[in-house]
C-alpha positions as CSV (number, residue, x, y, z in Angstrom):
1,M,7.6,31.6,-4.2
2,D,8.2,35.4,-5.4
3,G,10.9,37.6,-3.8
4,P,13.7,35.8,-1.8
5,P,13.4,32.9,-0.1
6,L,11.7,32.8,3.2
7,K,13.4,31.1,6.3
8,L,11.9,28.3,7.8
9,A,13.4,26.7,11.1
10,V,12.1,23.0,11.6
11,I,13.1,22.0,15.1
12,G,13.6,18.4,15.5
13,A,14.8,16.8,12.2
14,G,13.3,13.1,12.8
15,Y,10.7,11.4,10.8
16,V,8.3,14.3,10.9
17,G,10.7,17.2,10.7
18,L,13.2,16.1,8.2
19,P,10.5,15.2,5.6
20,L,8.8,18.7,6.1
21,A,12.4,20.0,5.7
22,M,12.9,18.5,2.2
23,T,9.4,19.5,1.2
24,A,10.2,23.0,2.1
25,V,13.6,23.1,0.5
26,E,11.8,21.8,-2.7
27,A,9.1,24.6,-2.5
28,G,11.6,27.5,-2.4
29,Y,12.2,28.3,1.5
30,D,15.4,28.7,3.1
31,V,15.5,25.9,5.6
32,V,17.4,25.2,9.0
33,A,16.8,22.1,10.9
34,I,17.6,22.4,14.3
35,E,18.5,19.1,15.8
36,K,19.9,18.5,19.1
37,D,21.4,14.8,18.5
38,R,24.8,16.1,17.2
39,S,25.3,12.7,15.7
40,R,22.4,13.0,13.7
41,V,23.7,16.5,12.7
42,Q,26.7,15.1,11.3
43,R,25.0,12.3,9.6
44,L,22.7,15.1,7.6
45,R,25.4,17.4,6.8
46,R,27.4,13.9,5.3
47,A,23.9,13.5,3.2
48,D,23.6,10.1,5.2
49,S,19.7,9.7,5.6
50,Y,18.7,7.9,9.1
51,V,14.8,8.4,7.8
52,D,13.3,5.7,5.6
53,D,11.4,8.3,3.2
54,I,14.4,10.6,2.6
55,S,17.0,9.4,0.4
56,D,20.8,10.2,0.5
57,A,20.1,11.6,-2.8
58,Q,17.6,14.1,-1.6
59,L,19.9,15.3,1.1
60,R,22.5,15.9,-1.5
61,A,20.4,17.8,-3.7
62,A,19.2,19.9,-0.8
63,L,22.3,20.7,0.5
64,G,23.3,21.4,-2.9
65,T,20.7,24.2,-3.4
66,G,22.5,26.2,-0.5
67,R,19.2,26.7,0.9
68,F,19.5,23.6,3.2
69,A,21.5,23.5,6.7
70,V,21.6,21.7,10.1
71,S,22.4,22.9,13.3
72,A,22.5,22.0,17.1
73,D,22.3,25.5,17.9
74,Y,19.0,28.0,18.3
75,A,21.0,30.8,17.3
76,D,20.9,29.5,13.8
77,A,17.3,29.9,13.6
78,A,17.3,33.7,13.9
79,G,15.7,35.9,11.5
80,F,12.9,32.9,10.7
81,A,9.8,34.0,9.0
82,V,8.2,30.4,9.8
83,A,8.7,27.8,12.8
84,V,7.6,24.4,13.0
85,I,8.0,22.1,15.8
86,A,8.4,18.3,15.9
87,V,9.9,17.0,18.5
88,P,9.1,14.0,20.3
89,T,6.3,13.9,22.9
90,P,6.8,10.6,24.7
91,L,5.2,8.7,27.5
92,R,6.9,8.6,31.1
93,D,5.2,6.3,33.2
94,R,2.1,6.5,31.2
95,S,1.7,10.1,31.4
96,P,2.7,12.5,28.7
97,D,6.2,14.2,28.6
98,L,6.1,17.5,26.8
99,S,9.6,18.5,28.1
100,H,10.8,18.3,24.5
101,V,7.9,21.0,23.2
102,A,8.7,23.1,26.3
103,H,12.5,23.3,25.2
104,A,11.8,23.9,22.0
105,G,9.1,26.9,22.9
106,R,12.0,28.5,25.4
107,D,15.0,28.2,23.1
108,L,13.1,29.6,19.7
109,A,11.3,32.5,21.7
110,R,14.6,34.5,21.5
111,Y,14.8,34.4,18.2
112,L,11.2,35.3,17.4
113,T,10.3,38.7,15.6
114,R,7.1,40.4,14.5
115,G,5.2,39.1,11.9
116,S,6.9,35.6,12.4
117,L,4.6,32.2,12.5
118,V,5.3,29.1,14.9
119,V,3.6,25.9,14.1
120,L,3.6,22.8,16.8
121,E,3.1,19.5,14.8
122,S,4.2,16.9,17.9
123,T,1.2,14.8,18.9
124,T,-0.1,16.1,22.3
125,Y,-3.2,16.6,24.1
126,P,-5.9,19.6,23.5
127,G,-4.5,23.0,24.7
128,T,-1.0,22.5,24.6
129,T,-0.7,24.9,22.0
130,D,-2.3,27.7,23.9
131,D,-1.8,27.0,27.4
132,L,1.7,25.5,27.5
133,L,3.5,26.7,24.4
134,R,1.9,30.3,23.9
135,P,3.1,31.3,27.4
136,L,6.7,30.2,26.8
137,L,6.9,31.7,23.4
138,E,5.3,35.0,24.8
139,K,7.8,35.1,27.8
140,G,11.0,34.3,26.1
141,S,10.0,36.5,23.4
142,G,8.2,39.8,25.1
143,L,5.8,39.5,22.2
144,A,1.8,38.9,22.3
145,A,0.8,35.7,20.3
146,G,-1.9,36.8,17.8
147,A,-1.1,40.6,17.7
148,D,2.6,40.1,17.0
149,F,3.4,36.8,16.1
150,A,1.0,34.2,14.4
151,L,0.7,30.7,16.3
152,G,-0.8,27.4,15.3
153,Y,-1.2,23.5,15.5
154,S,-1.1,21.1,12.6
155,P,-1.0,17.7,13.5
156,E,1.7,15.4,11.5
157,R,0.2,12.6,9.4
158,V,3.5,10.6,8.8
159,D,3.1,7.2,7.7
160,P,6.8,5.6,6.9
161,G,7.1,3.7,3.6
162,N,3.7,4.9,2.1
163,T,4.5,6.0,-1.2
164,A,0.8,6.9,-2.2
165,W,0.0,9.0,1.1
166,T,3.2,11.3,1.7
167,L,3.3,14.4,3.2
168,V,2.5,16.2,-0.1
169,T,-0.3,14.3,-1.1
170,T,-1.9,13.7,2.5
171,P,-4.9,16.4,3.3
172,K,-3.1,18.7,6.1
173,V,-5.5,19.7,9.2
174,V,-4.4,23.3,10.4
175,A,-5.6,25.4,12.9
176,G,-4.9,28.9,14.8
177,I,-5.0,30.3,17.8
178,D,-7.2,33.3,16.1
179,A,-8.6,34.1,12.5
180,A,-5.1,35.8,11.4
181,S,-2.8,33.0,12.9
182,L,-5.5,30.4,10.6
183,A,-4.7,32.3,7.7
184,A,-1.0,32.3,8.4
185,V,-0.6,28.5,9.1
186,R,-3.2,27.8,5.9
187,D,-0.9,29.9,3.8
188,F,2.3,28.1,4.9
189,Y,1.3,24.4,4.4
190,S,-1.0,25.6,1.3
191,K,2.7,26.0,-0.4
192,L,3.8,22.3,0.5
193,V,1.0,20.2,0.5
194,A,-1.7,19.2,-2.0
195,D,-5.0,19.8,0.4
196,V,-5.3,21.8,3.6
197,V,-8.0,21.4,6.2
198,P,-8.8,24.1,8.2
199,V,-10.6,23.6,11.6
200,S,-11.9,26.2,14.1
201,S,-9.4,25.9,16.8
202,T,-6.1,24.5,17.9
203,R,-7.8,22.3,20.4
204,T,-9.7,20.8,17.9
205,A,-6.7,20.0,15.4
206,E,-4.8,18.4,18.7
207,L,-7.9,16.2,19.6
208,T,-8.1,15.5,15.7
209,K,-4.7,13.6,15.6
210,L,-5.7,11.7,19.0
211,L,-9.1,10.3,17.3
212,E,-7.3,9.3,14.4
213,N,-5.0,7.0,16.3
214,T,-7.3,5.7,18.8
215,F,-9.8,4.8,16.0
216,R,-7.0,2.6,14.5
217,H,-5.8,1.5,18.2
218,V,-9.5,0.3,19.2
219,N,-10.2,-1.5,16.0
220,I,-6.7,-3.2,16.1
221,A,-7.5,-4.5,19.5
222,L,-10.8,-5.4,18.3
223,V,-9.6,-7.8,16.1
224,N,-6.5,-9.0,17.8
225,E,-8.8,-10.1,20.7
226,F,-11.2,-11.9,17.3
227,A,-8.3,-13.5,16.0
228,M,-7.7,-15.3,19.5
229,L,-10.9,-16.2,20.2
230,A,-11.8,-17.3,16.5
231,R,-9.0,-19.9,16.8
232,E,-10.5,-21.3,19.7
233,L,-13.6,-21.8,17.8
234,G,-11.9,-23.5,15.0
235,V,-12.2,-20.8,12.4
236,D,-9.6,-19.0,10.6
237,G,-10.0,-15.0,11.5
238,W,-7.8,-14.1,8.6
239,E,-10.3,-15.5,6.3
240,V,-13.1,-14.0,8.1
241,V,-11.9,-10.6,8.1
242,R,-10.9,-10.9,4.2
243,A,-14.8,-12.2,3.6
244,A,-16.3,-9.4,5.9
245,S,-14.0,-6.8,3.4
246,T,-16.1,-7.7,0.4
247,K,-19.2,-5.6,2.2
248,P,-18.8,-2.1,0.5
249,F,-20.3,-0.1,3.2
250,G,-20.1,-0.2,6.8
251,F,-17.0,-2.2,7.4
252,M,-13.3,-1.2,7.3
253,P,-10.6,-4.0,7.3
254,F,-8.0,-4.3,10.2
255,Y,-5.9,-7.2,10.6
256,P,-4.3,-9.1,13.7
257,G,-0.4,-8.6,14.5
258,P,1.9,-9.1,17.5
259,G,1.2,-5.9,19.0
260,V,1.4,-2.1,18.5
261,G,4.3,-0.4,17.9
262,G,6.1,3.3,16.4
263,H,5.4,6.5,17.4
264,C,1.7,6.8,17.6
265,L,-0.5,3.8,18.3
266,P,1.4,3.0,21.6
267,I,1.4,6.5,22.9
268,D,-1.4,8.9,21.2
269,P,-4.4,7.1,22.6
270,T,-2.7,7.1,26.0
271,Y,-2.4,10.8,26.0
272,L,-6.1,10.9,25.0
273,S,-7.1,8.8,28.2
274,W,-4.9,10.6,30.7
275,H,-6.0,13.9,29.3
276,V,-10.1,13.0,29.4
277,Q,-9.6,11.4,32.9
278,R,-7.8,15.0,34.3
279,A,-10.1,17.3,32.5
280,T,-13.2,15.2,33.0
281,G,-13.0,12.7,35.8
282,H,-13.9,10.3,33.4
283,R,-12.2,7.1,32.5
284,F,-11.9,6.4,28.7
285,R,-12.6,2.8,28.9
286,F,-12.2,1.9,25.2
287,V,-8.7,3.0,25.3
288,E,-7.8,1.4,28.4
289,L,-9.1,-2.1,26.8
290,A,-7.6,-1.5,23.9
291,N,-4.2,-0.7,25.8
292,E,-4.7,-4.0,27.5
293,I,-5.4,-6.2,24.4
294,N,-2.8,-4.7,22.2
295,D,0.0,-4.6,25.2
296,H,-0.9,-8.6,25.7
297,M,-0.3,-9.6,22.1
298,P,3.7,-10.1,22.5
299,D,2.6,-12.2,25.6
300,Y,0.3,-14.3,23.5
301,V,2.9,-14.7,20.6
302,V,5.3,-16.2,23.1
303,Q,2.5,-18.4,24.5
304,R,1.6,-19.9,20.8
305,V,5.5,-20.3,20.4
306,V,5.6,-22.3,23.5
307,Q,2.6,-24.3,22.7
308,G,4.2,-25.3,19.1
309,L,7.6,-26.4,20.7
310,N,5.7,-28.5,23.1
311,R,4.0,-30.2,20.8
312,S,7.2,-31.3,19.1
313,G,8.7,-32.2,22.2
314,K,10.9,-29.5,22.4
315,P,11.3,-26.9,25.7
316,V,11.9,-23.4,25.1
317,Q,14.6,-23.4,27.0
318,D,18.1,-23.6,24.8
319,S,15.6,-23.6,21.5
320,M,16.9,-21.9,18.7
321,I,13.9,-19.1,17.7
322,L,14.4,-16.7,14.9
323,L,12.7,-13.5,14.4
324,L,11.8,-12.1,11.3
325,G,11.6,-8.6,11.4
326,L,11.9,-6.2,14.3
327,A,10.7,-3.0,12.9
328,Y,7.2,-1.9,14.1
329,K,5.9,-2.4,10.4
330,K,7.0,-3.7,7.0
331,N,9.6,-2.1,5.0
332,C,11.1,0.4,7.2
333,S,13.8,0.8,9.7
334,D,11.8,2.0,12.5
335,A,11.8,-0.3,15.6
336,R,10.5,2.2,18.3
337,E,7.7,0.4,20.8
338,S,8.1,-2.7,18.2
339,P,6.6,-5.6,19.6
340,A,9.6,-7.7,18.7
341,K,11.4,-6.3,21.3
342,R,9.0,-7.5,24.0
343,V,8.9,-11.1,22.1
344,A,12.4,-11.4,22.1
345,G,12.6,-10.1,25.8
346,L,10.1,-12.9,26.9
347,L,11.8,-15.3,25.1
348,A,14.9,-14.8,26.4
349,S,13.7,-14.9,29.9
350,L,12.7,-18.3,29.3
351,G,16.1,-19.5,28.4
352,A,15.7,-19.3,24.5
353,R,18.7,-18.7,22.0
354,L,17.7,-15.9,19.8
355,G,18.6,-14.7,16.5
356,A,16.9,-12.0,14.2
357,V,16.9,-11.3,10.4
358,D,16.0,-7.6,9.3
359,R,17.9,-5.8,6.9
360,H,16.3,-2.5,7.5
361,V,16.9,-2.0,11.2
362,P,20.1,-0.6,12.3
363,A,22.5,-2.8,14.5
364,S,22.1,-0.2,17.4
365,R,18.6,-1.3,17.4
366,V,18.9,-5.0,18.0
367,P,17.3,-6.3,21.3
368,G,20.0,-7.2,23.6
369,G,20.9,-11.1,23.5
370,V,19.6,-11.2,20.0
371,N,21.9,-12.2,17.3
372,R,21.6,-10.4,13.8
373,L,22.0,-12.6,11.1
374,E,21.4,-13.4,7.4
375,L,18.6,-15.2,6.1
376,T,19.9,-18.6,4.7
377,A,18.8,-22.2,4.3
378,D,21.2,-23.0,7.1
379,V,20.0,-20.3,9.5
380,L,16.1,-21.4,8.6
381,S,16.9,-25.2,9.1
382,A,19.1,-24.6,12.4
383,A,16.3,-22.8,14.2
384,D,13.6,-24.8,16.0
385,A,10.6,-22.1,15.5
386,V,10.6,-19.0,13.2
387,I,8.5,-16.1,14.2
388,L,7.6,-14.0,11.3
389,I,6.8,-10.3,13.0
390,T,7.1,-7.9,10.5
391,D,6.6,-9.0,7.0
392,H,8.9,-7.0,5.2
393,D,8.8,-7.2,1.3
394,D,12.4,-8.2,1.0
395,V,12.3,-11.7,3.1
396,D,12.5,-14.9,0.7
397,Y,9.2,-16.2,1.7
398,E,9.7,-19.2,-0.3
399,L,12.8,-20.1,1.4
400,V,11.2,-19.8,4.7
401,Q,8.4,-22.1,3.9
402,R,11.0,-24.4,2.2
403,E,13.5,-24.8,5.0
404,A,11.7,-23.7,8.4
405,R,10.4,-26.6,10.6
406,W,8.1,-24.3,12.2
407,V,6.8,-20.9,11.3
408,L,4.3,-18.5,13.6
409,D,3.3,-16.5,11.0
410,C,1.9,-13.2,12.9
411,R,1.1,-11.4,9.6
412,N,-0.6,-14.0,7.3
413,R,2.2,-14.5,4.9
414,L,2.7,-17.8,4.7
415,T,0.9,-21.0,4.1
416,G,1.7,-24.6,4.6
417,A,1.7,-27.8,7.0
418,N,4.7,-26.1,8.7
419,V,2.8,-22.7,9.3
420,E,0.4,-21.4,11.9
421,S,-1.1,-18.4,11.5
422,L,-1.8,-15.8,14.8
């Protein structure tokens, strides 16, 4: 980067914002991460990472450049050339909650200057950048979007734990509210990522993100229901998917599981369904059906565990059940919306005693009433049933297969007479 470093303000230092901040520091930007959670601020200042894809060493290196700072005060964003908003957009009562985006827009507006750029990365429904964020920025700054500052949207595509497709290597969809804004957004991300994909409008970019995750959600629901029905037909659904995957065209493999979790699949398709019904009056029936199927999977897991225990003459009440994996996906610590939480809650309501093995998930995210355990032969042999929910690579699966009495394998990782696949 020629000349003095430009200042980048990253609003929200979570799974999206922190990797972006690190990449920008490496690209030569002067970066300040604005994070309202003060405990996170302190951890980052100590180079103590809470994001799987960012190591403590990366944080130390970034802090060591003198071009990375963390603050809970928006005043420290003053003088930014670029600001990226990467705050949560959760659901509240099955409706989008954009309060974090609104707060970020209002707080950031006071420090907006002519010629600066603001980009929203948070997942949302079409129209948010132009209809919600733009008025807040204009009102708080007295400046006009497009004429005085650039405004755009670029959906995040973070896949925790994926070392092949990272922030840098994954193509980045970009959009602006006008041609000049698009050029500014494109120029900014071109300094950070290998491939930038411009689209015609912020609404298009916002809807692109929702389609990507709705595609996954619907296809996971399809294969989840297929797996349940294949079992009733006496066929191994996993083998069918593997066989179908050999077709080099017209098929893409998706695999069954205990439910969906994380920051995307349990939320993004519902954003789309909600917006479609509000804007057009039509129901997005594929999304509604996918939600119904995927939301039901933890209940199906528990049903299978009850059946398995019954066959051995053991009631669920007072049985010791061991959960292998609490995160929503393998090799990461993210337990947001993980199906393990509902599985644990349902089993606890039936009177089961619960233990869990997951070295990735912090103690604060272990469901209430679940004892965190280390994986040993004694722990496995003491369990009446083992449920493999998340197939982390650091699990000794040979030990599990050898010592467990009975396993419900939700990830098709094990084989043997004591193992049933989902």
